[in-house]
mmCIF file of the N, C-alpha and C atoms, coordinates in Angstrom:
data_MODEL
# 
_entry.id   MODEL 
# 
loop_
_atom_site.group_PDB 
_atom_site.id 
_atom_site.type_symbol 
_atom_site.label_atom_id 
_atom_site.label_alt_id 
_atom_site.label_comp_id 
_atom_site.label_asym_id 
_atom_site.label_entity_id 
_atom_site.label_seq_id 
_atom_site.pdbx_PDB_ins_code 
_atom_site.Cartn_x 
_atom_site.Cartn_y 
_atom_site.Cartn_z 
_atom_site.occupancy 
_atom_site.B_iso_or_equiv 
_atom_site.pdbx_formal_charge 
_atom_site.auth_seq_id 
_atom_site.auth_comp_id 
_atom_site.auth_asym_id 
_atom_site.auth_atom_id 
_atom_site.pdbx_PDB_model_num 
ATOM 1   N N  . MET A 1 1  ? -5.743  16.934 7.551   1.00 0.00 ? 1  MET A N  1 
ATOM 2   C CA . MET A 1 1  ? -7.021  15.832 7.745   1.00 0.00 ? 1  MET A CA 1 
ATOM 3   C C  . MET A 1 1  ? -7.238  15.966 9.274   1.00 0.00 ? 1  MET A C  1 
ATOM 4   N N  . THR A 1 2  ? -8.862  16.091 9.067   1.00 0.00 ? 2  THR A N  1 
ATOM 5   C CA . THR A 1 2  ? -9.642  16.195 10.378  1.00 0.00 ? 2  THR A CA 1 
ATOM 6   C C  . THR A 1 2  ? -10.386 14.835 10.496  1.00 0.00 ? 2  THR A C  1 
ATOM 7   N N  . LEU A 1 3  ? -10.185 14.515 11.796  1.00 0.00 ? 3  LEU A N  1 
ATOM 8   C CA . LEU A 1 3  ? -10.787 13.351 12.491  1.00 0.00 ? 3  LEU A CA 1 
ATOM 9   C C  . LEU A 1 3  ? -12.205 13.312 13.246  1.00 0.00 ? 3  LEU A C  1 
ATOM 10  N N  . HIS A 1 4  ? -12.871 12.780 13.211  1.00 0.00 ? 4  HIS A N  1 
ATOM 11  C CA . HIS A 1 4  ? -13.927 12.930 13.781  1.00 0.00 ? 4  HIS A CA 1 
ATOM 12  C C  . HIS A 1 4  ? -14.150 11.670 14.254  1.00 0.00 ? 4  HIS A C  1 
ATOM 13  N N  . PRO A 1 5  ? -13.181 11.076 15.928  1.00 0.00 ? 5  PRO A N  1 
ATOM 14  C CA . PRO A 1 5  ? -13.211 9.988  16.551  1.00 0.00 ? 5  PRO A CA 1 
ATOM 15  C C  . PRO A 1 5  ? -14.317 9.978  17.509  1.00 0.00 ? 5  PRO A C  1 
ATOM 16  N N  . GLU A 1 6  ? -15.239 8.563  17.968  1.00 0.00 ? 6  GLU A N  1 
ATOM 17  C CA . GLU A 1 6  ? -15.794 8.914  18.552  1.00 0.00 ? 6  GLU A CA 1 
ATOM 18  C C  . GLU A 1 6  ? -14.849 7.875  19.680  1.00 0.00 ? 6  GLU A C  1 
ATOM 19  N N  . ILE A 1 7  ? -14.953 8.334  20.918  1.00 0.00 ? 7  ILE A N  1 
ATOM 20  C CA . ILE A 1 7  ? -13.701 7.849  22.086  1.00 0.00 ? 7  ILE A CA 1 
ATOM 21  C C  . ILE A 1 7  ? -14.863 6.609  23.071  1.00 0.00 ? 7  ILE A C  1 
ATOM 22  N N  . LEU A 1 8  ? -14.577 5.541  23.338  1.00 0.00 ? 8  LEU A N  1 
ATOM 23  C CA . LEU A 1 8  ? -15.154 4.787  23.912  1.00 0.00 ? 8  LEU A CA 1 
ATOM 24  C C  . LEU A 1 8  ? -14.509 4.731  25.321  1.00 0.00 ? 8  LEU A C  1 
ATOM 25  N N  . ILE A 1 9  ? -15.433 4.486  26.078  1.00 0.00 ? 9  ILE A N  1 
ATOM 26  C CA . ILE A 1 9  ? -14.742 4.484  27.610  1.00 0.00 ? 9  ILE A CA 1 
ATOM 27  C C  . ILE A 1 9  ? -15.169 3.752  28.596  1.00 0.00 ? 9  ILE A C  1 
ATOM 28  N N  . LYS A 1 10 ? -14.481 2.500  29.061  1.00 0.00 ? 10 LYS A N  1 
ATOM 29  C CA . LYS A 1 10 ? -14.688 1.375  29.620  1.00 0.00 ? 10 LYS A CA 1 
ATOM 30  C C  . LYS A 1 10 ? -13.676 1.598  31.396  1.00 0.00 ? 10 LYS A C  1 
ATOM 31  N N  . ASP A 1 11 ? -14.607 1.429  32.649  1.00 0.00 ? 11 ASP A N  1 
ATOM 32  C CA . ASP A 1 11 ? -14.152 1.659  33.411  1.00 0.00 ? 11 ASP A CA 1 
ATOM 33  C C  . ASP A 1 11 ? -13.421 3.298  33.511  1.00 0.00 ? 11 ASP A C  1 
ATOM 34  N N  . GLY A 1 12 ? -14.380 3.755  32.996  1.00 0.00 ? 12 GLY A N  1 
ATOM 35  C CA . GLY A 1 12 ? -13.769 5.398  33.545  1.00 0.00 ? 12 GLY A CA 1 
ATOM 36  C C  . GLY A 1 12 ? -12.711 5.802  32.785  1.00 0.00 ? 12 GLY A C  1 
ATOM 37  N N  . LYS A 1 13 ? -11.916 4.929  31.795  1.00 0.00 ? 13 LYS A N  1 
ATOM 38  C CA . LYS A 1 13 ? -11.065 4.823  31.171  1.00 0.00 ? 13 LYS A CA 1 
ATOM 39  C C  . LYS A 1 13 ? -11.038 4.638  29.515  1.00 0.00 ? 13 LYS A C  1 
ATOM 40  N N  . LYS A 1 14 ? -10.733 5.905  28.986  1.00 0.00 ? 14 LYS A N  1 
ATOM 41  C CA . LYS A 1 14 ? -10.722 5.822  27.172  1.00 0.00 ? 14 LYS A CA 1 
ATOM 42  C C  . LYS A 1 14 ? -9.798  4.587  26.780  1.00 0.00 ? 14 LYS A C  1 
ATOM 43  N N  . GLN A 1 15 ? -10.586 3.716  25.993  1.00 0.00 ? 15 GLN A N  1 
ATOM 44  C CA . GLN A 1 15 ? -10.430 2.323  25.568  1.00 0.00 ? 15 GLN A CA 1 
ATOM 45  C C  . GLN A 1 15 ? -9.930  2.279  24.095  1.00 0.00 ? 15 GLN A C  1 
ATOM 46  N N  . PHE A 1 16 ? -11.154 2.600  23.264  1.00 0.00 ? 16 PHE A N  1 
ATOM 47  C CA . PHE A 1 16 ? -10.762 2.639  21.953  1.00 0.00 ? 16 PHE A CA 1 
ATOM 48  C C  . PHE A 1 16 ? -11.306 4.216  21.371  1.00 0.00 ? 16 PHE A C  1 
ATOM 49  N N  . ALA A 1 17 ? -10.637 4.159  20.099  1.00 0.00 ? 17 ALA A N  1 
ATOM 50  C CA . ALA A 1 17 ? -11.424 5.434  19.391  1.00 0.00 ? 17 ALA A CA 1 
ATOM 51  C C  . ALA A 1 17 ? -11.884 4.978  18.297  1.00 0.00 ? 17 ALA A C  1 
ATOM 52  N N  . VAL A 1 18 ? -13.112 4.910  17.509  1.00 0.00 ? 18 VAL A N  1 
ATOM 53  C CA . VAL A 1 18 ? -13.663 4.635  16.575  1.00 0.00 ? 18 VAL A CA 1 
ATOM 54  C C  . VAL A 1 18 ? -14.011 5.509  15.522  1.00 0.00 ? 18 VAL A C  1 
ATOM 55  N N  . LEU A 1 19 ? -13.459 5.677  14.143  1.00 0.00 ? 19 LEU A N  1 
ATOM 56  C CA . LEU A 1 19 ? -13.337 6.663  13.291  1.00 0.00 ? 19 LEU A CA 1 
ATOM 57  C C  . LEU A 1 19 ? -14.619 6.294  12.080  1.00 0.00 ? 19 LEU A C  1 
ATOM 58  N N  . PRO A 1 20 ? -15.150 7.511  11.325  1.00 0.00 ? 20 PRO A N  1 
ATOM 59  C CA . PRO A 1 20 ? -15.993 6.917  10.404  1.00 0.00 ? 20 PRO A CA 1 
ATOM 60  C C  . PRO A 1 20 ? -15.056 5.976  9.448   1.00 0.00 ? 20 PRO A C  1 
ATOM 61  N N  . TYR A 1 21 ? -15.691 5.409  8.382   1.00 0.00 ? 21 TYR A N  1 
ATOM 62  C CA . TYR A 1 21 ? -15.311 4.393  7.640   1.00 0.00 ? 21 TYR A CA 1 
ATOM 63  C C  . TYR A 1 21 ? -14.240 5.320  6.748   1.00 0.00 ? 21 TYR A C  1 
ATOM 64  N N  . GLU A 1 22 ? -14.689 6.190  5.927   1.00 0.00 ? 22 GLU A N  1 
ATOM 65  C CA . GLU A 1 22 ? -14.409 7.121  5.064   1.00 0.00 ? 22 GLU A CA 1 
ATOM 66  C C  . GLU A 1 22 ? -12.792 7.747  5.611   1.00 0.00 ? 22 GLU A C  1 
ATOM 67  N N  . GLU A 1 23 ? -13.236 8.067  6.653   1.00 0.00 ? 23 GLU A N  1 
ATOM 68  C CA . GLU A 1 23 ? -11.652 8.618  7.687   1.00 0.00 ? 23 GLU A CA 1 
ATOM 69  C C  . GLU A 1 23 ? -10.297 7.628  8.003   1.00 0.00 ? 23 GLU A C  1 
ATOM 70  N N  . PHE A 1 24 ? -11.340 6.601  8.182   1.00 0.00 ? 24 PHE A N  1 
ATOM 71  C CA . PHE A 1 24 ? -10.041 5.527  8.554   1.00 0.00 ? 24 PHE A CA 1 
ATOM 72  C C  . PHE A 1 24 ? -9.720  4.798  7.064   1.00 0.00 ? 24 PHE A C  1 
ATOM 73  N N  . VAL A 1 25 ? -10.197 4.637  6.061   1.00 0.00 ? 25 VAL A N  1 
ATOM 74  C CA . VAL A 1 25 ? -9.861  4.622  4.716   1.00 0.00 ? 25 VAL A CA 1 
ATOM 75  C C  . VAL A 1 25 ? -8.552  5.597  4.223   1.00 0.00 ? 25 VAL A C  1 
ATOM 76  N N  . SER A 1 26 ? -8.865  6.690  4.599   1.00 0.00 ? 26 SER A N  1 
ATOM 77  C CA . SER A 1 26 ? -7.904  7.808  4.435   1.00 0.00 ? 26 SER A CA 1 
ATOM 78  C C  . SER A 1 26 ? -6.758  7.805  5.255   1.00 0.00 ? 26 SER A C  1 
ATOM 79  N N  . LEU A 1 27 ? -6.917  7.844  6.319   1.00 0.00 ? 27 LEU A N  1 
ATOM 80  C CA . LEU A 1 27 ? -5.760  7.595  7.313   1.00 0.00 ? 27 LEU A CA 1 
ATOM 81  C C  . LEU A 1 27 ? -4.718  6.661  6.812   1.00 0.00 ? 27 LEU A C  1 
ATOM 82  N N  . LYS A 1 28 ? -5.354  5.284  6.652   1.00 0.00 ? 28 LYS A N  1 
ATOM 83  C CA . LYS A 1 28 ? -4.542  4.219  6.222   1.00 0.00 ? 28 LYS A CA 1 
ATOM 84  C C  . LYS A 1 28 ? -3.873  4.311  5.513   1.00 0.00 ? 28 LYS A C  1 
ATOM 85  N N  . GLU A 1 29 ? -4.395  4.473  4.424   1.00 0.00 ? 29 GLU A N  1 
ATOM 86  C CA . GLU A 1 29 ? -3.480  5.224  2.640   1.00 0.00 ? 29 GLU A CA 1 
ATOM 87  C C  . GLU A 1 29 ? -2.527  6.097  2.853   1.00 0.00 ? 29 GLU A C  1 
ATOM 88  N N  . ARG A 1 30 ? -2.822  7.496  3.740   1.00 0.00 ? 30 ARG A N  1 
ATOM 89  C CA . ARG A 1 30 ? -1.799  8.130  4.810   1.00 0.00 ? 30 ARG A CA 1 
ATOM 90  C C  . ARG A 1 30 ? -0.698  7.520  4.823   1.00 0.00 ? 30 ARG A C  1 
ATOM 91  N N  . LEU A 1 31 ? -0.846  6.867  6.141   1.00 0.00 ? 31 LEU A N  1 
ATOM 92  C CA . LEU A 1 31 ? 0.320   5.783  6.506   1.00 0.00 ? 31 LEU A CA 1 
ATOM 93  C C  . LEU A 1 31 ? 0.960   4.282  5.298   1.00 0.00 ? 31 LEU A C  1 
ATOM 94  N N  . GLU A 1 32 ? -0.096  4.286  4.574   1.00 0.00 ? 32 GLU A N  1 
ATOM 95  C CA . GLU A 1 32 ? 0.920   3.455  3.405   1.00 0.00 ? 32 GLU A CA 1 
ATOM 96  C C  . GLU A 1 32 ? 1.820   4.433  2.690   1.00 0.00 ? 32 GLU A C  1 
ATOM 97  N N  . ASP A 1 33 ? 1.619   5.463  2.388   1.00 0.00 ? 33 ASP A N  1 
ATOM 98  C CA . ASP A 1 33 ? 2.129   6.475  1.423   1.00 0.00 ? 33 ASP A CA 1 
ATOM 99  C C  . ASP A 1 33 ? 3.338   6.968  2.288   1.00 0.00 ? 33 ASP A C  1 
ATOM 100 N N  . MET A 1 34 ? 3.322   7.320  4.061   1.00 0.00 ? 34 MET A N  1 
ATOM 101 C CA . MET A 1 34 ? 4.276   7.505  4.724   1.00 0.00 ? 34 MET A CA 1 
ATOM 102 C C  . MET A 1 34 ? 5.153   6.134  4.644   1.00 0.00 ? 34 MET A C  1 
ATOM 103 N N  . GLU A 1 35 ? 4.771   4.745  4.715   1.00 0.00 ? 35 GLU A N  1 
ATOM 104 C CA . GLU A 1 35 ? 5.669   3.701  4.762   1.00 0.00 ? 35 GLU A CA 1 
ATOM 105 C C  . GLU A 1 35 ? 6.322   3.622  3.300   1.00 0.00 ? 35 GLU A C  1 
ATOM 106 N N  . ASP A 1 36 ? 5.752   3.817  2.225   1.00 0.00 ? 36 ASP A N  1 
ATOM 107 C CA . ASP A 1 36 ? 6.256   3.894  1.273   1.00 0.00 ? 36 ASP A CA 1 
ATOM 108 C C  . ASP A 1 36 ? 7.808   4.604  1.091   1.00 0.00 ? 36 ASP A C  1 
ATOM 109 N N  . LEU A 1 37 ? 7.525   6.194  1.630   1.00 0.00 ? 37 LEU A N  1 
ATOM 110 C CA . LEU A 1 37 ? 8.042   6.998  1.783   1.00 0.00 ? 37 LEU A CA 1 
ATOM 111 C C  . LEU A 1 37 ? 9.423   7.052  1.996   1.00 0.00 ? 37 LEU A C  1 
ATOM 112 N N  . LEU A 1 38 ? 9.246   6.170  4.064   1.00 0.00 ? 38 LEU A N  1 
ATOM 113 C CA . LEU A 1 38 ? 10.477  6.237  4.556   1.00 0.00 ? 38 LEU A CA 1 
ATOM 114 C C  . LEU A 1 38 ? 11.069  4.744  3.956   1.00 0.00 ? 38 LEU A C  1 
ATOM 115 N N  . GLU A 1 39 ? 10.780  3.809  3.246   1.00 0.00 ? 39 GLU A N  1 
ATOM 116 C CA . GLU A 1 39 ? 11.522  2.707  2.518   1.00 0.00 ? 39 GLU A CA 1 
ATOM 117 C C  . GLU A 1 39 ? 12.193  3.322  1.613   1.00 0.00 ? 39 GLU A C  1 
ATOM 118 N N  . LEU A 1 40 ? 11.815  4.073  0.778   1.00 0.00 ? 40 LEU A N  1 
ATOM 119 C CA . LEU A 1 40 ? 12.470  4.791  -0.338  1.00 0.00 ? 40 LEU A CA 1 
ATOM 120 C C  . LEU A 1 40 ? 13.069  5.465  0.130   1.00 0.00 ? 40 LEU A C  1 
ATOM 121 N N  . ARG A 1 41 ? 13.402  6.257  1.355   1.00 0.00 ? 41 ARG A N  1 
ATOM 122 C CA . ARG A 1 41 ? 14.393  7.167  1.883   1.00 0.00 ? 41 ARG A CA 1 
ATOM 123 C C  . ARG A 1 41 ? 15.457  6.158  2.375   1.00 0.00 ? 41 ARG A C  1 
ATOM 124 N N  . ARG A 1 42 ? 15.018  5.281  2.573   1.00 0.00 ? 42 ARG A N  1 
ATOM 125 C CA . ARG A 1 42 ? 16.224  3.999  3.268   1.00 0.00 ? 42 ARG A CA 1 
ATOM 126 C C  . ARG A 1 42 ? 17.085  3.354  2.037   1.00 0.00 ? 42 ARG A C  1 
ATOM 127 N N  . ALA A 1 43 ? 16.630  2.937  1.060   1.00 0.00 ? 43 ALA A N  1 
ATOM 128 C CA . ALA A 1 43 ? 16.753  2.352  -0.079  1.00 0.00 ? 43 ALA A CA 1 
ATOM 129 C C  . ALA A 1 43 ? 18.148  3.015  -0.606  1.00 0.00 ? 43 ALA A C  1 
ATOM 130 N N  . LYS A 1 44 ? 17.470  5.088  -0.837  1.00 0.00 ? 44 LYS A N  1 
ATOM 131 C CA . LYS A 1 44 ? 18.445  5.931  -1.472  1.00 0.00 ? 44 LYS A CA 1 
ATOM 132 C C  . LYS A 1 44 ? 19.286  5.888  -0.672  1.00 0.00 ? 44 LYS A C  1 
ATOM 133 N N  . LYS A 1 45 ? 19.575  6.111  0.781   1.00 0.00 ? 45 LYS A N  1 
ATOM 134 C CA . LYS A 1 45 ? 20.379  6.107  1.508   1.00 0.00 ? 45 LYS A CA 1 
ATOM 135 C C  . LYS A 1 45 ? 21.136  4.940  1.575   1.00 0.00 ? 45 LYS A C  1 
ATOM 136 N N  . GLY A 1 46 ? 21.007  3.537  1.205   1.00 0.00 ? 46 GLY A N  1 
ATOM 137 C CA . GLY A 1 46 ? 21.641  2.374  1.497   1.00 0.00 ? 46 GLY A CA 1 
ATOM 138 C C  . GLY A 1 46 ? 22.631  2.504  -0.031  1.00 0.00 ? 46 GLY A C  1 
ATOM 139 N N  . GLU A 1 47 ? 21.827  3.016  -1.101  1.00 0.00 ? 47 GLU A N  1 
ATOM 140 C CA . GLU A 1 47 ? 23.135  3.568  -2.274  1.00 0.00 ? 47 GLU A CA 1 
ATOM 141 C C  . GLU A 1 47 ? 23.870  4.094  -2.183  1.00 0.00 ? 47 GLU A C  1 
ATOM 142 N N  . GLY A 1 48 ? 23.973  5.700  -1.370  1.00 0.00 ? 48 GLY A N  1 
ATOM 143 C CA . GLY A 1 48 ? 25.033  5.877  -1.094  1.00 0.00 ? 48 GLY A CA 1 
ATOM 144 C C  . GLY A 1 48 ? 25.190  6.826  -2.163  1.00 0.00 ? 48 GLY A C  1 
ATOM 145 N N  . ARG A 1 49 ? 26.181  7.339  -2.504  1.00 0.00 ? 49 ARG A N  1 
ATOM 146 C CA . ARG A 1 49 ? 26.697  8.150  -3.671  1.00 0.00 ? 49 ARG A CA 1 
ATOM 147 C C  . ARG A 1 49 ? 26.645  7.577  -4.912  1.00 0.00 ? 49 ARG A C  1 
ATOM 148 N N  . LYS A 1 50 ? 25.844  6.360  -5.111  1.00 0.00 ? 50 LYS A N  1 
ATOM 149 C CA . LYS A 1 50 ? 26.369  5.550  -6.641  1.00 0.00 ? 50 LYS A CA 1 
ATOM 150 C C  . LYS A 1 50 ? 25.809  6.406  -7.768  1.00 0.00 ? 50 LYS A C  1 
ATOM 151 N N  . ARG A 1 51 ? 26.241  6.203  -8.948  1.00 0.00 ? 51 ARG A N  1 
ATOM 152 C CA . ARG A 1 51 ? 26.208  7.230  -9.831  1.00 0.00 ? 51 ARG A CA 1 
ATOM 153 C C  . ARG A 1 51 ? 24.843  6.169  -10.397 1.00 0.00 ? 51 ARG A C  1 
ATOM 154 N N  . THR A 1 52 ? 23.992  7.335  -10.835 1.00 0.00 ? 52 THR A N  1 
ATOM 155 C CA . THR A 1 52 ? 22.767  6.862  -12.022 1.00 0.00 ? 52 THR A CA 1 
ATOM 156 C C  . THR A 1 52 ? 22.868  7.010  -13.231 1.00 0.00 ? 52 THR A C  1 
ATOM 157 N N  . VAL A 1 53 ? 21.682  6.540  -13.632 1.00 0.00 ? 53 VAL A N  1 
ATOM 158 C CA . VAL A 1 53 ? 21.578  6.268  -15.245 1.00 0.00 ? 53 VAL A CA 1 
ATOM 159 C C  . VAL A 1 53 ? 20.354  6.917  -15.631 1.00 0.00 ? 53 VAL A C  1 
ATOM 160 N N  . PRO A 1 54 ? 20.126  8.697  -16.559 1.00 0.00 ? 54 PRO A N  1 
ATOM 161 C CA . PRO A 1 54 ? 19.040  8.854  -16.906 1.00 0.00 ? 54 PRO A CA 1 
ATOM 162 C C  . PRO A 1 54 ? 18.238  7.860  -17.821 1.00 0.00 ? 54 PRO A C  1 
ATOM 163 N N  . LEU A 1 55 ? 17.271  8.144  -17.694 1.00 0.00 ? 55 LEU A N  1 
ATOM 164 C CA . LEU A 1 55 ? 15.933  6.999  -17.927 1.00 0.00 ? 55 LEU A CA 1 
ATOM 165 C C  . LEU A 1 55 ? 15.778  7.247  -19.273 1.00 0.00 ? 55 LEU A C  1 
ATOM 166 N N  . ALA A 1 56 ? 16.350  8.096  -20.500 1.00 0.00 ? 56 ALA A N  1 
ATOM 167 C CA . ALA A 1 56 ? 16.615  8.014  -21.277 1.00 0.00 ? 56 ALA A CA 1 
ATOM 168 C C  . ALA A 1 56 ? 17.617  6.986  -21.819 1.00 0.00 ? 56 ALA A C  1 
ATOM 169 N N  . ARG A 1 57 ? 18.579  7.236  -21.179 1.00 0.00 ? 57 ARG A N  1 
ATOM 170 C CA . ARG A 1 57 ? 19.764  6.144  -21.548 1.00 0.00 ? 57 ARG A CA 1 
ATOM 171 C C  . ARG A 1 57 ? 19.890  4.566  -21.256 1.00 0.00 ? 57 ARG A C  1 
ATOM 172 N N  . ALA A 1 58 ? 18.654  4.542  -19.945 1.00 0.00 ? 58 ALA A N  1 
ATOM 173 C CA . ALA A 1 58 ? 18.151  3.564  -19.678 1.00 0.00 ? 58 ALA A CA 1 
ATOM 174 C C  . ALA A 1 58 ? 17.485  2.650  -20.859 1.00 0.00 ? 58 ALA A C  1 
ATOM 175 N N  . LYS A 1 59 ? 16.523  3.385  -21.461 1.00 0.00 ? 59 LYS A N  1 
ATOM 176 C CA . LYS A 1 59 ? 15.427  2.781  -22.374 1.00 0.00 ? 59 LYS A CA 1 
ATOM 177 C C  . LYS A 1 59 ? 16.525  2.413  -23.743 1.00 0.00 ? 59 LYS A C  1 
ATOM 178 N N  . ARG A 1 60 ? 17.453  2.899  -24.086 1.00 0.00 ? 60 ARG A N  1 
ATOM 179 C CA . ARG A 1 60 ? 18.014  3.044  -25.442 1.00 0.00 ? 60 ARG A CA 1 
ATOM 180 C C  . ARG A 1 60 ? 18.428  1.377  -26.034 1.00 0.00 ? 60 ARG A C  1 
ATOM 181 N N  . PRO A 1 61 ? 19.255  0.528  -25.113 1.00 0.00 ? 61 PRO A N  1 
ATOM 182 C CA . PRO A 1 61 ? 19.308  -0.500 -25.287 1.00 0.00 ? 61 PRO A CA 1 
ATOM 183 C C  . PRO A 1 61 ? 17.682  -1.533 -25.503 1.00 0.00 ? 61 PRO A C  1 
ATOM 184 N N  . LEU A 1 62 ? 16.554  -1.293 -24.955 1.00 0.00 ? 62 LEU A N  1 
ATOM 185 C CA . LEU A 1 62 ? 15.807  -1.918 -24.670 1.00 0.00 ? 62 LEU A CA 1 
ATOM 186 C C  . LEU A 1 62 ? 14.563  -1.418 -25.975 1.00 0.00 ? 62 LEU A C  1 
ATOM 187 N N  . GLU A 1 63 ? 15.352  -0.342 -26.738 1.00 0.00 ? 63 GLU A N  1 
ATOM 188 C CA . GLU A 1 63 ? 15.064  0.091  -27.942 1.00 0.00 ? 63 GLU A CA 1 
ATOM 189 C C  . GLU A 1 63 ? 12.995  0.652  -26.948 1.00 0.00 ? 63 GLU A C  1 
ATOM 190 N N  . LEU A 1 64 ? 13.002  1.430  -25.882 1.00 0.00 ? 64 LEU A N  1 
ATOM 191 C CA . LEU A 1 64 ? 12.064  1.607  -25.842 1.00 0.00 ? 64 LEU A CA 1 
ATOM 192 C C  . LEU A 1 64 ? 11.946  2.843  -25.664 1.00 0.00 ? 64 LEU A C  1 
ATOM 193 N N  . ARG A 1 65 ? 10.756  3.764  -26.130 1.00 0.00 ? 65 ARG A N  1 
ATOM 194 C CA . ARG A 1 65 ? 10.126  5.496  -26.192 1.00 0.00 ? 65 ARG A CA 1 
ATOM 195 C C  . ARG A 1 65 ? 10.244  5.929  -25.498 1.00 0.00 ? 65 ARG A C  1 
# 
């Protein structure tokens, strides 16, 4: 992803970075995806070596296809 920030300076110091709205939305979505991935990894690590059930077997008692 390429960002095109406009840096705002106050008293000779960089204070803010302003992004085009589309870039902001894209960056926000990527951060949310990364948070979801980190949460998934934490949950999987917390499960340890617990056995899993294949989806097809889990659907049988529910009579789902």
